[in-house]
C-alpha positions as CSV (number, residue, x, y, z in Angstrom):
1,M,-0.9,-2.2,20.7
2,K,-0.9,0.9,18.5
3,T,-0.8,1.4,14.9
4,L,0.3,4.4,13.0
5,V,-0.9,4.9,9.3
6,I,1.5,6.6,7.0
7,I,0.6,7.3,3.3
8,P,3.6,7.9,1.1
9,S,2.9,10.2,-1.8
10,R,4.8,12.1,-4.5
11,L,3.9,14.4,-7.7
12,S,6.6,12.9,-9.9
13,A,5.2,9.4,-10.6
14,T,6.7,8.3,-13.9
15,R,3.6,6.9,-15.5
16,L,1.0,9.5,-14.3
17,P,2.7,12.8,-13.2
18,G,0.9,14.8,-10.6
19,K,-1.2,11.7,-9.8
20,P,-2.0,12.5,-6.0
21,L,-3.5,15.8,-6.9
22,L,-6.0,14.7,-9.6
23,K,-9.4,15.4,-8.5
24,I,-12.4,13.0,-8.0
25,D,-15.6,15.0,-7.5
26,G,-13.6,18.1,-6.4
27,I,-11.3,16.2,-3.8
28,S,-7.8,15.2,-4.7
29,M,-7.0,11.3,-4.7
30,I,-4.4,11.7,-1.9
31,S,-7.1,13.5,0.4
32,R,-9.5,10.7,-0.4
33,V,-7.1,7.9,0.7
34,F,-6.4,10.0,3.7
35,K,-9.9,10.1,4.6
36,K,-10.6,6.5,3.8
37,A,-7.6,5.5,6.3
38,E,-9.1,7.9,8.8
39,E,-12.4,6.0,8.4
40,A,-10.9,2.8,9.2
41,N,-10.1,4.1,12.6
42,I,-7.1,2.0,13.5
43,G,-4.8,4.8,14.4
44,E,-3.4,8.2,13.6
45,V,-3.0,8.9,9.8
46,I,-0.2,11.0,8.3
47,V,0.7,11.6,4.7
48,A,4.6,11.5,3.8
49,T,5.5,13.4,0.9
50,E,8.3,15.3,-0.7
51,D,5.9,17.8,-2.4
52,Q,4.6,21.0,-0.5
53,E,1.5,21.1,-2.9
54,I,0.5,17.6,-1.5
55,I,0.9,19.0,2.2
56,D,-1.1,22.0,1.3
57,D,-3.9,20.0,-0.2
58,V,-3.9,17.4,2.5
59,K,-4.2,20.3,5.3
60,Q,-6.8,22.0,3.4
61,N,-8.9,18.7,3.6
62,G,-8.4,18.5,7.2
63,G,-5.4,16.0,7.0
64,Q,-1.8,15.9,8.6
65,A,1.2,15.6,6.4
66,I,4.8,15.7,6.9
67,L,7.7,16.7,4.4
68,T,10.3,14.2,3.5
69,K,13.5,14.3,1.4
70,K,13.3,13.8,-2.3
71,N,15.8,11.2,-2.8
72,H,13.8,8.3,-1.4
73,K,14.1,5.0,-3.9
74,T,10.6,3.6,-2.4
75,G,7.8,4.6,-0.7
76,T,8.9,2.4,2.4
77,D,12.0,4.3,2.7
78,R,9.9,7.5,2.6
79,I,7.5,6.2,5.5
80,Y,10.4,5.3,7.6
81,E,11.9,8.9,7.4
82,A,8.4,10.2,8.4
83,L,8.4,7.7,11.2
84,Q,11.7,9.0,12.4
85,K,10.5,12.6,12.5
86,L,7.5,11.7,14.6
87,N,7.6,10.8,18.4
88,S,7.0,6.8,17.6
89,A,7.9,5.4,21.0
90,N,4.6,4.1,21.7
91,I,4.0,2.9,18.1
92,D,4.0,-0.8,17.5
93,F,2.8,-1.4,14.0
94,I,3.2,1.0,10.9
95,M,0.4,0.7,8.1
96,N,1.7,1.9,4.7
97,L,-1.3,2.6,2.6
98,Q,-0.5,3.5,-1.0
99,G,-1.8,7.1,-2.0
100,D,-3.1,5.7,-5.3
101,E,-5.7,3.3,-3.8
102,P,-8.9,5.5,-3.2
103,L,-11.1,2.5,-3.3
104,M,-9.5,0.4,-0.8
105,N,-12.2,-1.3,1.5
106,I,-12.1,-0.1,5.1
107,D,-13.1,-3.4,6.4
108,D,-10.0,-4.9,4.6
109,I,-7.8,-2.1,6.3
110,R,-9.1,-3.2,9.7
111,N,-8.7,-6.8,9.0
112,L,-5.1,-6.5,8.0
113,N,-4.6,-4.5,11.2
114,D,-6.3,-7.2,13.3
115,K,-4.5,-10.1,11.8
116,M,-1.1,-8.5,12.2
117,K,-2.0,-8.0,16.2
118,K,-3.3,-11.4,16.4
119,N,-0.5,-13.2,14.8
120,Q,2.3,-11.0,15.9
121,S,3.4,-11.1,12.3
122,Y,6.4,-9.2,11.0
123,L,4.9,-7.8,7.8
124,G,1.6,-8.4,6.3
125,T,-0.4,-7.3,3.2
126,L,-3.7,-8.0,1.4
127,A,-4.6,-9.8,-1.8
128,S,-7.8,-10.5,-3.7
129,K,-9.1,-13.2,-6.0
130,I,-8.5,-12.7,-9.8
131,K,-11.8,-12.9,-11.6
132,N,-10.6,-11.3,-15.0
133,K,-8.1,-13.6,-16.7
134,N,-6.4,-10.7,-18.6
135,L,-5.0,-9.7,-15.3
136,Y,-2.4,-12.2,-15.2
137,G,-0.6,-10.9,-18.1
138,N,-1.0,-7.2,-17.3
139,K,2.3,-5.9,-15.8
140,N,0.5,-3.0,-13.9
141,I,-1.4,-5.4,-11.5
142,V,1.0,-7.0,-9.0
143,K,0.2,-10.7,-8.5
144,V,1.3,-12.8,-5.2
145,S,1.7,-16.5,-4.8
146,T,0.9,-18.0,-1.2
147,K,1.8,-21.2,0.3
148,E,-1.8,-21.9,0.9
149,K,-5.0,-21.2,-0.6
150,L,-6.3,-17.8,0.9
151,D,-9.6,-17.9,2.9
152,N,-11.3,-15.4,5.2
153,L,-9.5,-16.8,8.2
154,N,-6.0,-17.6,7.5
155,F,-3.0,-15.4,6.9
156,P,-0.4,-17.6,5.0
157,E,2.9,-16.7,3.9
158,A,3.7,-15.1,0.5
159,I,6.2,-17.3,-1.7
160,N,6.7,-14.6,-4.4
161,F,5.3,-11.3,-6.0
162,M,5.5,-10.8,-9.8
163,R,4.1,-8.5,-12.5
164,E,3.0,-11.2,-15.0
165,T,2.4,-15.0,-14.7
166,I,0.6,-17.8,-16.2
167,E,-2.9,-18.2,-14.8
168,K,-2.6,-22.1,-14.2
169,S,-0.3,-21.4,-11.4
170,E,-1.6,-22.6,-7.8
171,N,-2.7,-19.7,-5.4
172,I,-2.0,-16.6,-7.4
173,Y,-3.9,-13.5,-6.3
174,H,-3.9,-9.7,-7.0
175,H,-1.6,-7.9,-4.6
176,L,-3.1,-4.8,-3.0
177,G,-1.1,-1.6,-2.4
178,I,-1.0,-1.9,1.5
179,Y,1.5,-3.2,4.1
180,C,1.7,-3.2,7.9
181,Y,5.1,-3.7,9.5
182,Q,6.0,-4.2,13.2
183,K,8.3,-1.3,13.9
184,E,11.4,-3.3,14.2
185,T,10.6,-5.0,10.8
186,L,10.5,-1.6,9.0
187,E,13.7,-0.7,10.6
188,N,15.4,-3.8,9.2
189,F,13.8,-3.5,6.0
190,V,15.2,0.0,5.2
191,S,18.7,-1.0,6.5
192,F,19.0,-3.4,3.5
193,N,20.2,-2.4,0.2
194,Q,17.6,-2.8,-2.8
195,S,18.0,-6.2,-4.0
196,S,18.6,-7.2,-7.7
197,N,15.3,-8.9,-7.9
198,E,13.6,-5.7,-6.3
199,L,15.2,-3.6,-8.9
200,K,14.5,-5.9,-11.8
201,N,10.8,-6.2,-11.2
202,K,10.3,-2.7,-9.7
203,L,8.7,-4.3,-6.6
204,E,10.0,-3.3,-3.2
205,Q,8.4,-6.2,-1.4
206,L,11.0,-8.5,-3.0
207,R,13.6,-6.7,-0.9
208,A,12.0,-8.4,2.3
209,L,11.6,-11.8,0.9
210,D,15.2,-11.6,-0.4
211,N,16.3,-10.7,3.2
212,D,14.1,-13.5,4.8
213,I,11.5,-11.3,6.1
214,K,8.3,-13.1,5.8
215,I,5.2,-11.6,4.5
216,N,1.7,-12.8,5.4
217,V,-1.1,-12.3,3.2
218,A,-4.8,-11.7,4.3
219,L,-7.7,-12.2,1.8
220,A,-9.2,-8.9,0.9
221,K,-13.2,-8.6,0.3
222,T,-12.7,-6.3,-2.6
223,S,-10.3,-5.9,-5.6
224,P,-9.9,-2.0,-5.9
225,I,-8.2,-0.5,-8.8
226,G,-5.1,1.2,-8.0
227,V,-4.2,4.2,-10.1
228,D,-1.1,3.7,-12.4
229,T,-2.3,5.1,-15.7
230,E,-4.7,7.9,-17.1
231,E,-7.1,4.9,-18.0
232,D,-6.9,3.8,-14.3
233,F,-7.8,7.2,-13.1
234,L,-10.7,7.8,-15.4
235,A,-12.2,4.3,-14.5
236,I,-12.0,5.2,-10.8
237,K,-13.3,8.6,-11.4
238,K,-16.3,7.4,-13.2
239,I,-17.0,4.7,-10.4
240,M,-16.5,7.3,-7.5
241,E,-18.4,10.1,-9.1
242,Y,-21.3,7.7,-9.8
243,K,-21.4,6.4,-6.4
244,S,-21.6,9.8,-4.9
């Protein structure tokens, strides 16, 4: 079974414009995410973007990128257009890795891919344990609630995704910016209109739950910071430049 990794990316992010091309140790964030996906070695990796500057940057750093339309409402709609432009006849799973997750753990990417194949799940994602109580009320950190407590072996269904919650709730985790779809599930997902739940919460995964597409959740080893704000970027820059 073959997996294709597509990384959606665009310059016009509302909270941090130009985010994908911000440099950490001389390499842009989008190219770092590309290299991380390649290291995971689960399949071919392509960046899907509406911006020629991103394509140029990714290609300069040895990556592959494809130009998509500007009018996509979500990253998943963008990766579907990229998939249509590619010869995807022999692709079974599409991994959607968010372009603002340069600290995503390679083992976690592989684990999600393995669990999707083993369980033949329709749609899967990752979540990590919340260690800092302040995250429960932080709207920039997406949370997921699951039917069972997550462990290293299981792959339970998600009940809901939310931006803020009370910490006493059962089985609530930090949701990470990665999805893996069966090809047919991705086709179904993009055929649905954006749900009112999705629009209200600005969370596209709610479109899946609102249309009875089950989402399974695997436990991630690490809890990487996604980049939504300048503070996030500076925090990640500090970590990554220190590591290198």
